[in-house]
Every structure is written in C-alpha cells, then in structure tokens.
N, C-alpha and C positions, 0 to 999 in steps of 0.2 A: 189747635190742630192738629190733623193726625195723616200721615201721610199711607193711602190706600196702597199706594205702590208706583214704584218710581217718577215722578215728574206728576202725581196726581196725588189733590191734597184737599180734605176734606175739613171745612170750616165751620165751627159749629157757632153760634152768637149766644149770649145769653144778657139776660139782663138785672144789674147791680142795682141795689138798691141799698144806701149806707145805712148801718145799723139805727144812727139818731132823724134818720126820716123818715121809716119803716109806719112809723103812726101815720105819717101822710096818706097814706094809699088803703088805711080801712075806711070800711065802708062809709063808717059815720065820721069821719074826719074829712075824707074827701068829700061828702053831700054838704057840711058846713064850708069849705071851703068855697064852692060852687056856688052856694049862696052868697057867702060872702063878696066875690066877687061880679056875681048878678047886680048886688046889691051898690056895691064901691059905682059901675057903668049907669046908675039911676041915678045916683046921689052925689053930683061933682063936687066938690070939698070949698070950703070958703073959712073966710076967719070973722064972721059976725059975730059967734060968741067965744070967742076964746079965754074971756076972762070966767066964764061962769064955766067950762069945761075943764080948765087949769084947776077951778077950787073944788068941782065935784073930785077929779082924781086925787087931791091934795085927802079930801076927805071933809075939807072944812065950810064945805057950801052946802 
C-alpha cells in the first residue's frame, strides 16, 4: 500500500505462488493436471479390481 496524499491510498495486488507449488504452474504440469481432471470426471472410481491394482503397485503382479 502507498499513501499518495493524505487520505488517498493506492493498493497494489499481487499473486503469490509458494516455491513448493511453482511446478504446478508450468505449462506441461498444468496440461497434465487438466488431462487428469478430465479423465477423472469421465471415469468414476470403483473397487472391482482392488487386489490386482494393489498387486501391481507392490510389484508382485
């Protein structure tokens, strides 16, 4: 904020991005996130294949 004259203030706004979130604002990361959100909206979660997915994650499948 800056007081230009008595009773008149200039307020400047800024956008602050924390260092640990800066990666998400890079073009490729933003595109990947957007694609993931579109996919998630089109593919409802289910638990029909939980054992197979867990086995794959553990590397024993």
